[in-house]
A tleap script that builds the chain and sets N, CA, C and O, in Angstrom:
source leaprc.protein.ff14SB
mol = sequence {
  NALA GLU GLU GLN HIE LYS ALA GLU ILE ARG
  ALA ALA GLU VAL ARG ARG ARG ASP VAL GLU
  CYS SER LEU SER ARG GLU VAL GLU THR VAL
  ALA ALA LEU GLU ARG ALA LEU ALA ASP ALA
  ARG ALA GLU CYS SER ALA LEU ALA LEU ARG
  GLU SER GLU GLN ALA ALA GLU VAL GLN ARG
  TRP ARG ASP ARG ASP GLU SER LEU THR ARG
  ARG GLU ASP ALA ALA SER GLN ALA ALA HIE
  ASP ALA GLU GLN ARG THR ARG ALA ALA ASP
  GLN ARG TYR GLU GLU ALA GLU ALA ALA PHE
  ALA GLU ALA THR ALA SER VAL GLU ALA ASP
  ARG GLU ARG CLEU
}
set mol.1.N position { 4.634 -210.824 -277.594 }
set mol.1.CA position { 3.864 -210.426 -276.498 }
set mol.1.C position { 4.271 -211.098 -275.156 }
set mol.1.O position { 4.192 -210.483 -274.093 }
set mol.2.N position { 4.676 -212.287 -275.235 }
set mol.2.CA position { 4.662 -213.211 -274.621 }
set mol.2.C position { 5.587 -212.988 -274.012 }
set mol.2.O position { 5.375 -212.756 -272.821 }
set mol.3.N position { 6.971 -212.947 -274.473 }
set mol.3.CA position { 8.211 -212.889 -274.751 }
set mol.3.C position { 8.736 -211.389 -274.161 }
set mol.3.O position { 9.679 -211.236 -273.384 }
set mol.4.N position { 8.031 -210.511 -274.630 }
set mol.4.CA position { 8.007 -209.137 -274.274 }
set mol.4.C position { 7.554 -208.541 -272.574 }
set mol.4.O position { 7.984 -207.574 -271.946 }
set mol.5.N position { 6.408 -209.695 -272.167 }
set mol.5.CA position { 5.892 -209.660 -271.125 }
set mol.5.C position { 6.991 -210.596 -270.044 }
set mol.5.O position { 7.103 -210.400 -268.834 }
set mol.6.N position { 7.323 -211.061 -270.407 }
set mol.6.CA position { 8.600 -212.279 -269.525 }
set mol.6.C position { 9.865 -210.980 -269.548 }
set mol.6.O position { 10.656 -210.669 -268.658 }
set mol.7.N position { 9.721 -210.526 -270.635 }
set mol.7.CA position { 11.374 -209.495 -270.292 }
set mol.7.C position { 10.937 -208.402 -269.639 }
set mol.7.O position { 11.873 -207.693 -269.269 }
set mol.8.N position { 9.686 -207.927 -269.308 }
set mol.8.CA position { 9.818 -206.613 -268.960 }
set mol.8.C position { 9.448 -207.132 -267.087 }
set mol.8.O position { 9.476 -206.274 -266.206 }
set mol.9.N position { 9.078 -208.860 -266.721 }
set mol.9.CA position { 9.084 -209.329 -265.445 }
set mol.9.C position { 10.305 -209.677 -265.125 }
set mol.9.O position { 10.763 -209.498 -263.996 }
set mol.10.N position { 11.080 -210.314 -266.281 }
set mol.10.CA position { 12.588 -210.097 -265.616 }
set mol.10.C position { 13.530 -208.903 -265.288 }
set mol.10.O position { 14.467 -208.882 -264.491 }
set mol.11.N position { 13.009 -207.812 -266.174 }
set mol.11.CA position { 13.414 -206.467 -265.569 }
set mol.11.C position { 12.859 -205.809 -264.610 }
set mol.11.O position { 13.509 -205.015 -263.931 }
set mol.12.N position { 11.508 -206.055 -264.403 }
set mol.12.CA position { 11.133 -205.909 -262.780 }
set mol.12.C position { 11.468 -206.272 -261.758 }
set mol.12.O position { 11.624 -205.539 -260.782 }
set mol.13.N position { 11.712 -207.936 -261.801 }
set mol.13.CA position { 12.603 -208.426 -260.916 }
set mol.13.C position { 14.108 -208.163 -260.561 }
set mol.13.O position { 14.708 -208.219 -259.488 }
set mol.14.N position { 14.563 -207.816 -261.999 }
set mol.14.CA position { 15.814 -207.050 -261.524 }
set mol.14.C position { 15.864 -205.714 -260.459 }
set mol.14.O position { 16.580 -205.487 -259.484 }
set mol.15.N position { 14.956 -205.070 -260.995 }
set mol.15.CA position { 14.990 -203.750 -260.552 }
set mol.15.C position { 14.353 -203.806 -258.916 }
set mol.15.O position { 14.693 -203.021 -258.031 }
set mol.16.N position { 13.311 -204.976 -258.749 }
set mol.16.CA position { 13.206 -204.754 -257.089 }
set mol.16.C position { 14.602 -205.469 -256.504 }
set mol.16.O position { 14.966 -205.049 -255.406 }
set mol.17.N position { 15.498 -206.608 -257.193 }
set mol.17.CA position { 16.799 -206.887 -256.748 }
set mol.17.C position { 17.199 -205.892 -256.107 }
set mol.17.O position { 17.383 -205.842 -254.891 }
set mol.18.N position { 17.440 -204.584 -257.312 }
set mol.18.CA position { 18.586 -203.757 -256.809 }
set mol.18.C position { 17.588 -202.810 -255.676 }
set mol.18.O position { 18.175 -202.277 -254.735 }
set mol.19.N position { 16.499 -202.683 -255.776 }
set mol.19.CA position { 16.083 -202.119 -254.496 }
set mol.19.C position { 16.396 -202.393 -253.156 }
set mol.19.O position { 16.691 -201.677 -252.198 }
set mol.20.N position { 16.227 -203.909 -253.360 }
set mol.20.CA position { 16.244 -204.534 -251.894 }
set mol.20.C position { 17.563 -204.871 -251.879 }
set mol.20.O position { 17.813 -205.635 -250.947 }
set mol.21.N position { 18.955 -204.459 -252.881 }
set mol.21.CA position { 20.010 -204.450 -252.274 }
set mol.21.C position { 20.497 -202.723 -251.871 }
set mol.21.O position { 21.497 -202.373 -251.246 }
set mol.22.N position { 19.886 -202.234 -252.208 }
set mol.22.CA position { 20.419 -200.544 -252.127 }
set mol.22.C position { 19.570 -200.454 -250.830 }
set mol.22.O position { 20.094 -199.662 -250.046 }
set mol.23.N position { 18.375 -201.036 -250.327 }
set mol.23.CA position { 17.718 -200.773 -249.447 }
set mol.23.C position { 18.330 -201.271 -247.942 }
set mol.23.O position { 18.151 -200.751 -246.841 }
set mol.24.N position { 19.134 -202.497 -248.316 }
set mol.24.CA position { 19.917 -203.468 -247.539 }
set mol.24.C position { 20.846 -202.402 -247.117 }
set mol.24.O position { 20.809 -201.747 -246.076 }
set mol.25.N position { 21.635 -202.340 -248.035 }
set mol.25.CA position { 22.951 -201.010 -248.065 }
set mol.25.C position { 22.276 -199.595 -247.054 }
set mol.25.O position { 22.967 -199.085 -246.172 }
set mol.26.N position { 21.014 -199.164 -247.331 }
set mol.26.CA position { 20.766 -197.813 -246.604 }
set mol.26.C position { 20.530 -198.726 -245.106 }
set mol.26.O position { 21.119 -198.263 -244.130 }
set mol.27.N position { 19.826 -199.799 -244.924 }
set mol.27.CA position { 19.448 -200.234 -243.465 }
set mol.27.C position { 21.147 -200.662 -242.744 }
set mol.27.O position { 21.292 -200.551 -241.526 }
set mol.28.N position { 22.296 -201.121 -243.603 }
set mol.28.CA position { 23.459 -201.501 -242.745 }
set mol.28.C position { 23.991 -200.283 -242.490 }
set mol.28.O position { 24.629 -200.275 -241.437 }
set mol.29.N position { 23.950 -198.752 -243.349 }
set mol.29.CA position { 24.095 -197.412 -243.235 }
set mol.29.C position { 23.903 -196.828 -241.893 }
set mol.29.O position { 24.727 -196.354 -241.110 }
set mol.30.N position { 22.174 -197.022 -241.781 }
set mol.30.CA position { 21.586 -196.458 -240.941 }
set mol.30.C position { 22.191 -197.310 -239.190 }
set mol.30.O position { 22.457 -196.796 -238.103 }
set mol.31.N position { 22.202 -198.458 -239.567 }
set mol.31.CA position { 22.552 -198.960 -237.949 }
set mol.31.C position { 24.133 -198.735 -237.688 }
set mol.31.O position { 24.660 -198.829 -236.580 }
set mol.32.N position { 24.893 -198.379 -239.064 }
set mol.32.CA position { 26.150 -197.925 -238.623 }
set mol.32.C position { 26.165 -196.595 -238.135 }
set mol.32.O position { 27.109 -196.326 -237.393 }
set mol.33.N position { 25.291 -195.640 -238.390 }
set mol.33.CA position { 25.267 -194.265 -238.267 }
set mol.33.C position { 24.629 -193.881 -236.650 }
set mol.33.O position { 24.795 -192.806 -236.072 }
set mol.34.N position { 23.808 -195.168 -236.083 }
set mol.34.CA position { 22.808 -195.363 -235.195 }
set mol.34.C position { 24.341 -195.914 -233.975 }
set mol.34.O position { 24.346 -195.594 -232.786 }
set mol.35.N position { 25.258 -196.587 -234.506 }
set mol.35.CA position { 25.892 -197.168 -233.268 }
set mol.35.C position { 27.189 -195.903 -233.072 }
set mol.35.O position { 27.657 -195.505 -232.006 }
set mol.36.N position { 27.464 -195.569 -234.130 }
set mol.36.CA position { 28.434 -194.336 -234.115 }
set mol.36.C position { 27.860 -193.161 -233.433 }
set mol.36.O position { 28.535 -192.340 -232.812 }
set mol.37.N position { 26.741 -193.125 -233.562 }
set mol.37.CA position { 25.707 -191.831 -232.340 }
set mol.37.C position { 25.999 -192.447 -231.085 }
set mol.37.O position { 26.887 -191.994 -230.362 }
set mol.38.N position { 25.312 -193.458 -230.769 }
set mol.38.CA position { 25.419 -194.060 -229.407 }
set mol.38.C position { 26.905 -193.991 -228.659 }
set mol.38.O position { 27.130 -193.685 -227.488 }
set mol.39.N position { 27.805 -194.352 -229.652 }
set mol.39.CA position { 29.285 -194.227 -229.149 }
set mol.39.C position { 29.774 -192.786 -228.899 }
set mol.39.O position { 30.602 -192.622 -228.002 }
set mol.40.N position { 29.283 -191.595 -229.696 }
set mol.40.CA position { 29.343 -190.336 -229.055 }
set mol.40.C position { 28.783 -189.763 -228.609 }
set mol.40.O position { 29.044 -188.563 -228.527 }
set mol.41.N position { 27.750 -190.283 -228.095 }
set mol.41.CA position { 26.998 -189.689 -226.894 }
set mol.41.C position { 27.363 -190.414 -225.745 }
set mol.41.O position { 26.976 -189.894 -224.699 }
set mol.42.N position { 28.182 -191.776 -225.599 }
set mol.42.CA position { 28.722 -192.253 -224.701 }
set mol.42.C position { 29.751 -191.669 -224.287 }
set mol.42.O position { 29.929 -191.521 -223.078 }
set mol.43.N position { 30.659 -191.207 -225.234 }
set mol.43.CA position { 31.858 -190.666 -224.789 }
set mol.43.C position { 31.596 -189.190 -224.657 }
set mol.43.O position { 32.461 -188.687 -223.940 }
set mol.44.N position { 30.654 -188.255 -225.119 }
set mol.44.CA position { 30.206 -187.148 -224.214 }
set mol.44.C position { 29.481 -187.118 -223.038 }
set mol.44.O position { 29.142 -186.038 -222.553 }
set mol.45.N position { 29.174 -188.281 -222.468 }
set mol.45.CA position { 28.567 -188.345 -221.281 }
set mol.45.C position { 29.779 -189.035 -220.364 }
set mol.45.O position { 29.634 -189.175 -219.150 }
set mol.46.N position { 30.821 -189.394 -220.966 }
set mol.46.CA position { 32.018 -189.550 -220.134 }
set mol.46.C position { 32.749 -188.589 -220.017 }
set mol.46.O position { 33.326 -188.422 -218.943 }
set mol.47.N position { 32.965 -187.519 -221.283 }
set mol.47.CA position { 33.934 -186.357 -221.102 }
set mol.47.C position { 32.786 -184.905 -220.358 }
set mol.47.O position { 33.160 -183.732 -220.379 }
set mol.48.N position { 31.474 -185.334 -219.788 }
set mol.48.CA position { 30.929 -184.375 -219.129 }
set mol.48.C position { 31.438 -185.166 -217.567 }
set mol.48.O position { 31.757 -184.379 -216.676 }
set mol.49.N position { 31.493 -186.297 -217.327 }
set mol.49.CA position { 31.516 -186.731 -216.209 }
set mol.49.C position { 32.934 -186.380 -215.751 }
set mol.49.O position { 33.176 -186.281 -214.548 }
set mol.50.N position { 33.968 -186.172 -216.770 }
set mol.50.CA position { 35.014 -186.197 -216.282 }
set mol.50.C position { 35.271 -184.502 -216.272 }
set mol.50.O position { 36.165 -183.973 -215.612 }
set mol.51.N position { 34.632 -184.015 -216.844 }
set mol.51.CA position { 35.004 -182.379 -216.687 }
set mol.51.C position { 33.700 -181.937 -215.484 }
set mol.51.O position { 33.281 -180.792 -215.311 }
set mol.52.N position { 33.426 -182.662 -215.057 }
set mol.52.CA position { 32.105 -182.124 -213.571 }
set mol.52.C position { 33.299 -182.878 -212.642 }
set mol.52.O position { 33.248 -182.189 -211.623 }
set mol.53.N position { 34.292 -183.843 -212.416 }
set mol.53.CA position { 34.970 -183.905 -211.246 }
set mol.53.C position { 36.284 -183.395 -211.535 }
set mol.53.O position { 37.216 -183.773 -210.826 }
set mol.54.N position { 36.577 -182.239 -212.889 }
set mol.54.CA position { 37.662 -181.917 -212.706 }
set mol.54.C position { 37.418 -180.422 -212.246 }
set mol.54.O position { 38.315 -179.707 -211.800 }
set mol.55.N position { 35.996 -180.004 -212.418 }
set mol.55.CA position { 35.688 -178.923 -211.900 }
set mol.55.C position { 35.390 -178.790 -210.460 }
set mol.55.O position { 35.244 -177.727 -209.856 }
set mol.56.N position { 35.306 -180.135 -209.914 }
set mol.56.CA position { 35.116 -180.355 -208.597 }
set mol.56.C position { 36.896 -180.120 -207.720 }
set mol.56.O position { 37.166 -179.270 -206.872 }
set mol.57.N position { 37.528 -180.837 -208.113 }
set mol.57.CA position { 39.200 -181.254 -208.342 }
set mol.57.C position { 39.369 -179.546 -208.170 }
set mol.57.O position { 39.539 -179.125 -207.026 }
set mol.58.N position { 39.317 -178.484 -209.410 }
set mol.58.CA position { 39.722 -177.221 -209.179 }
set mol.58.C position { 39.193 -176.550 -207.804 }
set mol.58.O position { 39.991 -175.995 -207.048 }
set mol.59.N position { 37.336 -176.654 -207.417 }
set mol.59.CA position { 37.047 -176.180 -206.393 }
set mol.59.C position { 37.928 -176.643 -205.194 }
set mol.59.O position { 38.369 -175.800 -204.413 }
set mol.60.N position { 38.190 -177.966 -205.035 }
set mol.60.CA position { 38.780 -178.201 -203.890 }
set mol.60.C position { 40.131 -177.666 -203.602 }
set mol.60.O position { 40.676 -177.451 -202.520 }
set mol.61.N position { 40.608 -177.476 -204.995 }
set mol.61.CA position { 42.365 -176.572 -205.001 }
set mol.61.C position { 41.685 -175.207 -204.517 }
set mol.61.O position { 42.037 -174.807 -203.407 }
set mol.62.N position { 40.972 -174.628 -205.059 }
set mol.62.CA position { 40.470 -173.048 -204.727 }
set mol.62.C position { 40.101 -173.272 -203.163 }
set mol.62.O position { 40.760 -172.493 -202.474 }
set mol.63.N position { 39.407 -173.946 -202.541 }
set mol.63.CA position { 39.137 -173.943 -201.304 }
set mol.63.C position { 39.944 -174.014 -200.453 }
set mol.63.O position { 39.741 -173.296 -199.473 }
set mol.64.N position { 41.184 -174.891 -200.455 }
set mol.64.CA position { 42.653 -174.950 -200.145 }
set mol.64.C position { 43.418 -173.986 -199.710 }
set mol.64.O position { 43.914 -173.681 -198.626 }
set mol.65.N position { 43.412 -173.277 -201.504 }
set mol.65.CA position { 44.134 -171.866 -201.623 }
set mol.65.C position { 43.523 -170.903 -200.460 }
set mol.65.O position { 44.160 -170.418 -199.525 }
set mol.66.N position { 42.552 -170.791 -200.656 }
set mol.66.CA position { 41.578 -169.726 -199.932 }
set mol.66.C position { 41.836 -170.093 -198.213 }
set mol.66.O position { 42.112 -169.273 -197.338 }
set mol.67.N position { 41.705 -171.151 -198.101 }
set mol.67.CA position { 42.168 -171.862 -196.892 }
set mol.67.C position { 43.716 -171.399 -196.447 }
set mol.67.O position { 43.833 -171.186 -195.241 }
set mol.68.N position { 44.220 -171.322 -196.789 }
set mol.68.CA position { 45.916 -171.234 -196.767 }
set mol.68.C position { 45.894 -170.118 -196.426 }
set mol.68.O position { 46.305 -169.863 -195.294 }
set mol.69.N position { 45.259 -168.731 -197.537 }
set mol.69.CA position { 45.385 -167.744 -197.720 }
set mol.69.C position { 44.981 -166.719 -195.896 }
set mol.69.O position { 45.406 -165.702 -195.346 }
set mol.70.N position { 43.868 -167.886 -195.570 }
set mol.70.CA position { 43.025 -167.273 -194.564 }
set mol.70.C position { 44.468 -167.392 -193.316 }
set mol.70.O position { 45.057 -166.515 -192.684 }
set mol.71.N position { 44.611 -168.705 -193.362 }
set mol.71.CA position { 45.802 -169.114 -192.078 }
set mol.71.C position { 46.966 -168.210 -192.136 }
set mol.71.O position { 47.333 -167.702 -191.076 }
set mol.72.N position { 47.677 -167.903 -193.363 }
set mol.72.CA position { 48.983 -167.156 -193.795 }
set mol.72.C position { 48.454 -165.292 -193.436 }
set mol.72.O position { 49.206 -164.383 -193.087 }
set mol.73.N position { 47.089 -165.226 -193.656 }
set mol.73.CA position { 46.692 -163.999 -192.959 }
set mol.73.C position { 46.697 -163.922 -191.511 }
set mol.73.O position { 47.160 -162.894 -191.018 }
set mol.74.N position { 46.209 -164.945 -190.650 }
set mol.74.CA position { 46.273 -165.054 -189.443 }
set mol.74.C position { 47.381 -165.346 -188.801 }
set mol.74.O position { 47.490 -165.295 -187.576 }
set mol.75.N position { 48.479 -165.746 -189.771 }
set mol.75.CA position { 49.567 -165.905 -189.136 }
set mol.75.C position { 50.363 -164.590 -189.116 }
set mol.75.O position { 51.017 -164.133 -188.178 }
set mol.76.N position { 50.179 -164.088 -190.312 }
set mol.76.CA position { 50.716 -162.715 -190.171 }
set mol.76.C position { 50.211 -161.799 -189.441 }
set mol.76.O position { 51.025 -160.885 -189.302 }
set mol.77.N position { 49.285 -161.623 -188.929 }
set mol.77.CA position { 48.605 -160.979 -188.096 }
set mol.77.C position { 48.900 -161.074 -186.534 }
set mol.77.O position { 48.753 -160.253 -185.628 }
set mol.78.N position { 49.465 -162.640 -186.563 }
set mol.78.CA position { 49.511 -162.887 -184.916 }
set mol.78.C position { 51.128 -162.412 -185.239 }
set mol.78.O position { 51.346 -161.311 -184.733 }
set mol.79.N position { 52.254 -162.953 -185.924 }
set mol.79.CA position { 53.299 -162.056 -185.847 }
set mol.79.C position { 53.597 -160.943 -185.643 }
set mol.79.O position { 54.603 -160.564 -185.043 }
set mol.80.N position { 52.354 -159.973 -186.348 }
set mol.80.CA position { 52.469 -158.368 -185.959 }
set mol.80.C position { 52.219 -158.024 -184.577 }
set mol.80.O position { 52.745 -157.164 -183.871 }
set mol.81.N position { 51.184 -158.984 -184.298 }
set mol.81.CA position { 50.719 -158.324 -182.739 }
set mol.81.C position { 51.731 -159.011 -181.794 }
set mol.81.O position { 51.740 -158.694 -180.605 }
set mol.82.N position { 52.861 -160.240 -182.433 }
set mol.82.CA position { 53.783 -160.398 -181.154 }
set mol.82.C position { 54.622 -159.723 -181.266 }
set mol.82.O position { 55.361 -159.598 -180.289 }
set mol.83.N position { 54.962 -158.848 -182.683 }
set mol.83.CA position { 56.086 -158.174 -182.828 }
set mol.83.C position { 55.722 -156.682 -181.905 }
set mol.83.O position { 56.683 -156.088 -181.418 }
set mol.84.N position { 54.405 -156.161 -181.711 }
set mol.84.CA position { 53.994 -155.232 -181.113 }
set mol.84.C position { 53.823 -155.197 -179.656 }
set mol.84.O position { 53.864 -154.146 -179.016 }
set mol.85.N position { 53.641 -156.292 -179.164 }
set mol.85.CA position { 53.647 -157.032 -177.884 }
set mol.85.C position { 55.456 -156.681 -177.462 }
set mol.85.O position { 56.031 -155.917 -176.687 }
set mol.86.N position { 55.854 -157.677 -178.424 }
set mol.86.CA position { 57.725 -157.277 -178.201 }
set mol.86.C position { 58.127 -156.224 -177.749 }
set mol.86.O position { 58.883 -156.080 -176.788 }
set mol.87.N position { 57.535 -155.220 -178.568 }
set mol.87.CA position { 58.124 -153.771 -178.586 }
set mol.87.C position { 57.697 -152.984 -177.502 }
set mol.87.O position { 58.448 -152.134 -177.024 }
set mol.88.N position { 56.631 -153.172 -177.091 }
set mol.88.CA position { 56.071 -153.016 -175.899 }
set mol.88.C position { 56.499 -153.436 -174.615 }
set mol.88.O position { 56.495 -152.794 -173.565 }
set mol.89.N position { 56.961 -154.887 -174.888 }
set mol.89.CA position { 57.730 -155.848 -173.619 }
set mol.89.C position { 59.187 -154.626 -173.682 }
set mol.89.O position { 59.637 -154.025 -172.707 }
set mol.90.N position { 59.474 -154.568 -174.511 }
set mol.90.CA position { 61.082 -154.240 -174.441 }
set mol.90.C position { 60.799 -152.518 -173.610 }
set mol.90.O position { 61.359 -152.054 -172.616 }
set mol.91.N position { 59.903 -152.009 -174.348 }
set mol.91.CA position { 59.500 -150.689 -173.740 }
set mol.91.C position { 59.733 -150.289 -172.218 }
set mol.91.O position { 60.359 -149.447 -171.573 }
set mol.92.N position { 58.701 -151.585 -171.964 }
set mol.92.CA position { 57.986 -151.647 -170.232 }
set mol.92.C position { 59.415 -151.786 -169.650 }
set mol.92.O position { 59.672 -151.136 -168.637 }
set mol.93.N position { 60.525 -152.709 -170.293 }
set mol.93.CA position { 62.021 -152.902 -169.449 }
set mol.93.C position { 62.868 -152.102 -169.882 }
set mol.93.O position { 63.999 -152.250 -169.420 }
set mol.94.N position { 62.671 -151.045 -170.847 }
set mol.94.CA position { 63.858 -150.179 -170.666 }
set mol.94.C position { 63.522 -149.200 -169.331 }
set mol.94.O position { 64.222 -148.807 -168.398 }
set mol.95.N position { 62.318 -149.029 -169.642 }
set mol.95.CA position { 61.114 -148.036 -168.401 }
set mol.95.C position { 61.771 -148.785 -166.816 }
set mol.95.O position { 62.379 -148.334 -165.845 }
set mol.96.N position { 61.370 -149.833 -167.132 }
set mol.96.CA position { 61.945 -150.450 -165.548 }
set mol.96.C position { 63.772 -150.553 -165.125 }
set mol.96.O position { 64.408 -150.322 -164.096 }
set mol.97.N position { 64.088 -150.952 -166.309 }
set mol.97.CA position { 65.602 -150.659 -166.218 }
set mol.97.C position { 66.038 -149.412 -165.677 }
set mol.97.O position { 66.767 -149.255 -164.698 }
set mol.98.N position { 65.386 -148.305 -166.601 }
set mol.98.CA position { 65.599 -146.804 -165.870 }
set mol.98.C position { 65.080 -146.410 -164.842 }
set mol.98.O position { 65.397 -145.309 -164.391 }
set mol.99.N position { 64.151 -147.212 -164.212 }
set mol.99.CA position { 63.531 -147.245 -162.842 }
set mol.99.C position { 64.659 -147.503 -161.822 }
set mol.99.O position { 65.150 -146.765 -160.968 }
set mol.100.N position { 64.936 -148.871 -162.199 }
set mol.100.CA position { 66.294 -149.316 -161.385 }
set mol.100.C position { 67.315 -148.547 -161.129 }
set mol.100.O position { 67.970 -148.338 -160.108 }
set mol.101.N position { 67.356 -148.171 -162.157 }
set mol.101.CA position { 69.193 -147.214 -161.868 }
set mol.101.C position { 68.918 -146.291 -161.070 }
set mol.101.O position { 69.541 -146.063 -160.034 }
set mol.102.N position { 67.557 -145.416 -161.651 }
set mol.102.CA position { 67.389 -143.866 -160.475 }
set mol.102.C position { 67.196 -144.904 -158.984 }
set mol.102.O position { 67.713 -144.723 -157.881 }
set mol.103.N position { 66.603 -145.612 -159.268 }
set mol.103.CA position { 66.644 -146.245 -157.502 }
set mol.103.C position { 67.790 -146.273 -156.540 }
set mol.103.O position { 68.054 -145.957 -155.380 }
set mol.104.N position { 68.591 -147.058 -158.092 }
set mol.104.CA position { 70.139 -147.680 -157.070 }
set mol.104.C position { 70.706 -146.236 -156.834 }
set mol.104.O position { 71.070 -145.921 -155.701 }
set mol.105.N position { 70.810 -145.104 -158.170 }
set mol.105.CA position { 71.610 -144.257 -157.910 }
set mol.105.C position { 71.072 -143.073 -156.630 }
set mol.105.O position { 71.788 -142.236 -156.080 }
set mol.106.N position { 69.710 -143.311 -156.410 }
set mol.106.CA position { 69.080 -142.644 -155.235 }
set mol.106.C position { 69.390 -143.514 -153.830 }
set mol.106.O position { 69.150 -143.047 -152.716 }
set mol.107.N position { 69.819 -144.522 -153.996 }
set mol.107.CA position { 70.190 -145.333 -152.781 }
set mol.107.C position { 71.437 -145.141 -152.816 }
set mol.107.O position { 71.972 -145.264 -151.714 }
set mol.108.N position { 72.027 -144.916 -153.555 }
set mol.108.CA position { 73.772 -144.845 -153.347 }
set mol.108.C position { 73.846 -143.190 -152.669 }
set mol.108.O position { 74.461 -142.797 -151.678 }
set mol.109.N position { 72.927 -142.398 -153.675 }
set mol.109.CA position { 72.989 -140.947 -152.568 }
set mol.109.C position { 73.112 -141.233 -151.321 }
set mol.109.O position { 74.124 -141.185 -150.622 }
set mol.110.N position { 71.435 -141.711 -150.900 }
set mol.110.CA position { 71.012 -141.744 -149.637 }
set mol.110.C position { 72.294 -142.558 -148.723 }
set mol.110.O position { 72.769 -142.041 -147.712 }
set mol.111.N position { 72.663 -143.630 -149.151 }
set mol.111.CA position { 74.011 -144.048 -148.283 }
set mol.111.C position { 75.290 -143.301 -148.448 }
set mol.111.O position { 76.311 -143.695 -147.884 }
set mol.112.N position { 75.273 -142.236 -149.201 }
set mol.112.CA position { 76.435 -141.364 -149.113 }
set mol.112.C position { 76.324 -139.919 -148.134 }
set mol.112.O position { 77.180 -139.083 -147.845 }
set mol.113.N position { 75.158 -140.015 -147.844 }
set mol.113.CA position { 75.068 -139.184 -146.898 }
set mol.113.C position { 74.704 -139.759 -145.884 }
set mol.113.O position { 73.852 -139.044 -145.358 }
set mol.114.N position { 74.864 -140.640 -145.315 }
set mol.114.CA position { 74.217 -141.341 -144.206 }
set mol.114.C position { 76.112 -141.787 -143.557 }
set mol.114.O position { 76.274 -142.447 -142.531 }
savepdb mol mol.pdb
quit
């Protein structure tokens, strides 16, 4: 009975060591998973920051594009206005030229009568 008791104790000791080894491996696995999780969180944070920076850059480009579009529209309007003023000035010049020709003809006619 004593031998059987010693054998049971040895078997229990072996099982205890197996459980300790298994527990140790589980603790190492949990630690590795925690490190991997921390790395993944850090990567997610870095990616979120990068995404935020890229979104800000996209917004800056959109703002520049809108600003350029407004400037382009203003320049186009200014060119259109200048074209209209040029046409009006050309019209006034033609009218003045015709009036001058008429006045010149009238002066010539008056000279001939004198």
